[in-house]
Structures are given as C-alpha cells and as structure tokens.
C-alpha positions as CSV (number, residue, x, y, z in Angstrom):
1,M,-66.0,-28.3,-7.5
2,S,-65.2,-31.7,-6.3
3,C,-62.1,-32.8,-4.4
4,T,-60.0,-34.2,-7.2
5,A,-56.3,-34.0,-7.8
6,E,-56.9,-31.6,-10.6
7,D,-59.0,-29.3,-8.4
8,R,-56.4,-29.4,-5.7
9,R,-53.6,-28.6,-8.1
10,T,-55.6,-25.6,-9.5
11,A,-56.2,-24.2,-6.0
12,H,-52.5,-24.5,-5.2
13,Q,-51.4,-23.0,-8.5
14,L,-53.7,-20.0,-7.9
15,E,-52.4,-19.6,-4.4
16,A,-48.8,-19.6,-5.8
17,A,-49.8,-17.0,-8.4
18,L,-51.4,-14.7,-5.8
19,A,-48.5,-15.1,-3.4
20,V,-46.1,-13.3,-5.7
21,A,-48.6,-10.4,-6.4
22,P,-47.6,-7.0,-5.0
23,R,-49.0,-6.3,-1.5
24,V,-50.0,-10.0,-0.9
25,E,-48.5,-11.0,2.4
26,A,-49.8,-14.6,2.7
27,G,-52.2,-17.1,1.3
28,D,-53.7,-20.4,2.5
29,V,-55.6,-23.1,0.6
30,L,-58.6,-24.6,2.3
31,A,-60.0,-27.9,1.0
32,P,-63.7,-28.4,0.5
33,G,-65.4,-28.9,3.9
34,S,-62.6,-27.3,5.9
35,G,-64.1,-23.9,5.9
36,L,-67.5,-22.2,5.4
37,R,-67.6,-22.8,1.7
38,S,-68.3,-26.0,-0.1
39,G,-65.6,-25.6,-2.8
40,W,-61.8,-25.0,-2.8
41,T,-61.1,-21.7,-1.0
42,I,-58.0,-19.5,-0.8
43,E,-57.6,-17.0,2.0
44,V,-55.3,-14.1,0.9
45,V,-53.9,-11.5,3.3
46,A,-53.0,-8.3,1.5
47,T,-52.1,-4.7,2.4
48,G,-54.3,-2.2,0.5
49,A,-56.8,-3.0,-2.2
50,V,-57.3,-6.5,-3.4
51,A,-59.0,-5.5,-6.7
52,G,-55.8,-4.6,-8.6
53,P,-54.8,-6.3,-11.8
54,H,-52.1,-8.4,-10.2
55,I,-54.9,-10.0,-8.1
56,L,-57.7,-10.0,-10.7
57,R,-55.8,-11.5,-13.6
58,P,-54.9,-14.8,-11.8
59,L,-58.5,-15.0,-10.5
60,A,-59.8,-14.8,-14.1
61,H,-57.2,-17.2,-15.4
62,Y,-58.2,-19.9,-12.9
63,G,-62.0,-19.2,-12.9
64,A,-62.0,-17.9,-9.3
65,S,-63.9,-15.1,-7.7
66,I,-63.7,-13.0,-4.5
67,A,-66.4,-14.2,-2.1
68,D,-65.6,-11.9,0.8
69,V,-63.2,-9.1,1.8
70,S,-62.7,-8.3,5.5
71,P,-60.5,-5.5,6.9
72,Q,-58.2,-6.8,9.6
73,G,-56.2,-3.9,11.1
74,N,-53.7,-2.7,8.4
75,T,-54.4,-5.7,6.2
76,V,-57.3,-7.1,4.2
77,V,-58.3,-10.8,4.2
78,A,-59.9,-11.8,0.9
79,T,-61.7,-15.1,0.6
80,V,-61.3,-16.5,-2.9
81,T,-63.3,-19.4,-4.2
82,I,-62.8,-21.7,-7.2
83,G,-65.9,-23.1,-8.8
84,D,-68.6,-23.7,-6.3
85,S,-68.7,-20.8,-4.0
86,S,-71.8,-21.7,-2.0
87,T,-71.7,-21.7,1.8
88,R,-72.6,-24.6,3.9
C-alpha cells in the first residue's frame, strides 16, 4: 500500500474502530517505513485474546490482517497490517 491520503485515512479509521473494541487498551498507527513492515501498520495492545469478533470484524472490513501477536506481561501486542504486509 502506498503512502496516500486515502491509505492514511483508512489506517486511522481502522485504529479508531479497534480502539473501542472490548479489551483493547491502546492502538498506534505506524506509517510505511517507520516500522519493520513496508505498509501501514497498527499496533494494538489488548488484554486477553485478539481473535474475537470485535477485533476481526474491523480487520475484515478494512482489508487488514494480523501479522504478529506477542504476549507482553498481562497484555498482548498485535501487529495489524493493511495491504502490503511484507517486511523490510
């Protein structure tokens, strides 16, 4: 996915949709080139499982996927990618 206004808007809309999901504590949008992935990335901090319908529905709606899930103490950090999910 390229760095266009539409792509940026989509990433922020998805982050906003995930932010109100149950058990999501925080979310952060990373632009292409600012992380390990070449496309727009959203890091989501959640308590418990990240595979519930409140997380998966917005991902499907915005064409996103979960690229990584890492336990971090009592929380889980999920890396969500939009479009191009390749690593650099």
